[in-house]
Phi, psi and omega in degrees: 000144180084000182280005177291347183248030179300135176244344179197151178226137177224104181283142174246188182291314183242002183207171176230133178261124180243126174252125178229155183278171171294120186293002175275342177283146176282126178251125180274112178277321181226122178277158176295149184250151176299143176223149174225117189228139175305144182302149178076003176259153177290151180203167178200157169234151185217169181218144176246124185229143176236146176187153177280351182252171177294132183260135176246145185234142171215113179277143178235147173244121181052037176085002181247133181300142177259123182298130176081355181270081189232026175241177182285352179239133174254115184264142171240099183301325179209099188295132180236165179303328181293345180277349181302135177163183177263130182239136176216160180244135172260122181242145179209155173227185177293343183268350180154187186230149177217153180232134181284167169292155180276138176250140179270125178245128180216154173267148179247135173247155172301146182298154179237127175275114184266342175195157173213153181216155004279161175240140007284174183286336173279109185243129175241126182242145172284143181307130181092358180290140174255132179210172177231133165269137184213149173232146171254129189238135169263121181234102182290128177095194186254007181295138180292140179248137175241154182237122177246106180276143182226151170233121183054036177081000181254129181302140176264133182259154171261182187301329181270010177086357180267163173292143173302138183245008182268162177286346182243148176236104179294147177222130170250111184284077185280335182178197186297332181297341181268358175286150177151188181256118182251141175204169177226139175255120182255127189228141164223190184296336184271347180151199183216164176219144182248135180290165168294160186267128169274121174266112188255129171237149181240126175269124180267158170302133180085003182300145174263135181234139175220146181205166179107213190299139173231019186297328178233040172063044177301333181256010178297123182089356178288133181247119174299150179064035164282113190240017182242020179266140180244354176202157182210149178216123178265128178261207180303300180221024176218170184222144174244143175231141176259119179282160179299330180277011175071029169250172189245136170252147180215144177205164178114199182299136189226038184294337182238017180078018183291343176256006177274084182298129181304139179298137176079009180287115182222180180056037179272138181243350178198153178226156176213130181254126177264201180300310177212032174219169186224148179231148175223134176260125180270161183301331181276007177086011176258170188233140171244147181220151177203163180110207183300131181233025183300330180250014181078018185289346175254006177274082181299128181305138179299135177080009179289117180220180179057033179278138180244344181202158181230157171211148180212147177193133186055230178268008186273146171228132180230141176229133176260125180266163184299333181275007178085011177260157181250145173236131182235147173208151178086345183221212182289129181297155176286128180298150178296145174096351178278119182214179182053043181278134178259331180196167180207165175215150187232140173247194183299316182218029181203167183203161176235144173241125175267118182274161184295343178271007177085010175258169186233138172240147183232151170213162186201163171297140182304334182266010184245171183294141177276119181249041175302129185297156176301147179301136176083002180294124183210178180056035180274138179243349178199152177227163175208146183233132173259198180293319184222015180214169182221156177232148172225135176257123181269164185298335180273008177084012180261143181257134175244138181225150178207169182110197179291148182220041181295340176245015180077018184291343176257004180275081180300127182305138180300136176083001180294125181211178179054040180278136181258320180219156177229157176210141179241124175267196181307300178220039176213169186223150177231146174225132175256120180276163184282003170263008176090357179267166183234156175226142180223155178201159179112204185298139186219027183296335180243021177077018185289343176252004176277092184294126178287170177288081189287318185059176177067194185249108178288133186260322180209156181224159174203151183228136174258201181299315182216020176221162183229154181222143177214155179237133173283137181293135175232110185296344182278350180273146174266103180276156173304134186255125168255106190304324184296341180235352186247353182230123177246125179261126178247125181230168183260121184288343179263008181237114177298324178296318181295317179296314181297317182296319178300315180291324178296320178297313181297326185276322190256330178284124186303134164070027177240010186298332184271008182298149176287158185226147175216122176265135178239163182243218180087201180292144177265127176137185186288324189237137175260131180243005182242104186298317182294317180293319179300316181293312186284323188265345181235293189296316179292330177293322176295314179301315182294325179297316179295321179294326181279350181232066186293340182267007181232130175226080182299136179275346183229133172238133179237116180263148184247172181317135176081354163284125187305138174264344180207169177229151180210110183253087185292340182280352179263157179233120357286165179297131177267127176223129180193182183261141180286332182304313182293323179295318179294318177301320181294320180288339179286349174079220188297147183049071186301138183281167171278127184248114179247164178232143161247098188208065184283185186218177180231167178307136183294340182289342182279134183304130176057019179050055187296344184263010179304311181296321179301316180294322178296316179296321178297323178296314179299320177299321179297314179298316180297320180296316178293326177296317179293322185279329189237332184223056181297136178078008182240138176289315179276113184267120180235105182289319184300319184290346178251017172110358178291134196263017180288141186207353188260137180251116186257127174247109189249103182264022181298111181201117179273091185225113183257016180295140180299140175084357180269115180241088185292328184295314179299321180301312183284331176299322179297323178290322179300315178294327178295322176294323175301315182292334182278358174099004176280119191295153189301324183290348180256017178238132179233121181250104178282125177279186180300149182284154176279332180207162181299339185264005177303139175252161179240135178240143177219141180239139179053054186282128175259332179200148184222133176237137180216161173295323183091357177204125180259086176070023179059030184253124178303140177088355182253030183243101171062295194262125357263024190282339176255128183231134178248148182227170175066218181279076182232038177251359183224078183217165175245161180219161177216152178232154181270324189298157193286330192236027179289347176274012175249133179290126172075032180270055179300145008274012179281160169289160179210164188296336178299319182292330185297336186247020172296156181296332181254022184298141173057039171076012180250180177233162175056039176067013181289340182262000183283151178286162175267346176198147182209150175231142177209188182243141174271348177199193181296125185278166171279167179300341181267013185289181185285006179287358170249102190272005186304306180290321181302307181290325181295316179295322177297316179299326182278002175089020177284155173303150181302317181298319178299312181300315185291313187283321180295319183287339184271352185057035177056049179303133185291348178243022181286137172240121182248119187243121176137167179296133185290338191257008177281149180229169176294000000 
């Protein structure tokens, strides 16, 4: 009895000592507990006290007595923010007083989103962009908050299968699967709140964009994420696109059949959209037309051949022939005496001819506006015609405009420079700068000058009456090549061999005579060891050439013998070793070009490698021979498409390497599986396993591509020649090596690019066994280097240019060396 007031217990071996208080004192058995309750709901805190005497209670808030709060329970009929605070009870009896611990009482509100990012909610990301969606939340009180992220109303899971619980949601805009509506629901015990919705779109490489007027369905039939177009032309109210496979896409207003592309139309190299008719230029120099023919604009003149370019506007059709003369039909005839035309543009009832001397001539219907160019206009490289105005792009990247300007269409923005392309719409103008961005001005009643969030690098533009079209550049596409603006030849001014080789290439390699040229100086030879000379005599010259030619952005650069392929600065610490290709690409600035070399080699046993030039000339002869036999009249030489029978992809892992942890077989198996995934059929893949002996030879028949380690156990003499032998149709193939230094001439005991192009390479004679293209490393490569041939071989199999295949698959490795003509294909 009386043990209800125990204050301490101490057990002994045979007894227990109990200390208890005077049972007249109040003893607190249960103190009040913290509570958090949504506002406006009932709540209470309580206390449990024991004593033999009458117990009295007084509740306090923040140490102040609460009137009338004199029971063991403190009730809150409807909890409010004003009730937040610390609560405790003071209890007493005749025997004494006690005070409880303080309990925290708070109201809970549903969370509030006070900000979210990114803003605006319409978000367009470039493919591969990394970003975060994030919200800042005010959460009153201590209630736990959870975040449920959703895409298109469906919860997004994290790796462990739970909903993301962070305030941020990372996003990698990898492709179309990442497009959608994103939001987050933030919840606590009092309720939840939903963020505004981010509408996410992803722009892919090669994406087609159109904006502006939709009054007559200019975008009818337009498909977002059309990524296979290499050219585009906007007409009055319709648009034409040229696909990479040389077929035509058309969409928009179709009142006269202008978007009804003729069945079976293929081998198209250019398109032009008029007011309500369409033109296509075929590879053989002939023209097809369809659509409105009220003025005879689709009546292609009989016998029209040797056409190199087209233009259309209103009812006009224009064709430029190879001899620099113009042919017109359906509109105003070309005035007599206009010749030596380099390009032209057509409007509704007028046209411009850009002459080869950089001047412009104009003509028009007698009842239409006279667009005679301003006096003294010269050095023009492109023109464009709108309904009542004209544009000219000068060689220095400056735009000149004239004609009517009731909507400001001739008010060229101040400071506009470095323009690469121009386009004239009905009463507005567009300019594409050489950094891939655009500028627009003029009439905007239908949004034709409201540039959308395009992102990426715009490659080409076109303007119709009230709509505009642009294409994002995709380096993996093979665009139509105009050698005079797309190929830059770099040779060494201090090397007679380099100069001779460059001229031999221009003269003997089909269709490259008009290529641009740049001579560089510095050290003569494969490797540069003078950093200052390399910068001043090579790299800065490339940079300066691009700066002096703002209207030209060649996609291909071809370097010749004795232009350095690598650099090695032994006097620096650490020693710098790398590839010149990447340095040249960097100096070329925006949209870096593909940089190839023609720099073959001779047996190292020959003094001073006297046959280097001979091997280079033999390579050019080989390309020319295949061009004559398989692709006459074409810049892109494709032997396979004309019946050449190579088809086998060889993966040769022959390497005597006993280092611990090196598993060559697994490495090559991954490539073998990659070729399977790329669509190369199983019967055309050969995976050579480890060799049985150092003297094992490898044979291949009808080789389309070959991959090797490039070094067989670091043993001299065990590299390809003569142990690897090719037979059959094995004169038109590409190769890649894994080893680090195969891009260096004479890096024995490794294989090197000089050996690949010997006259007796791979068991053949008279250069029949040499590759048509090859990639190697000038130093230790990055993980993205060409030692993974899956994409390289796959692009080659699909008929891409060699330069495209090599550079795209290598991820622009800084020590990549690409050897061979850029325009050869499988």
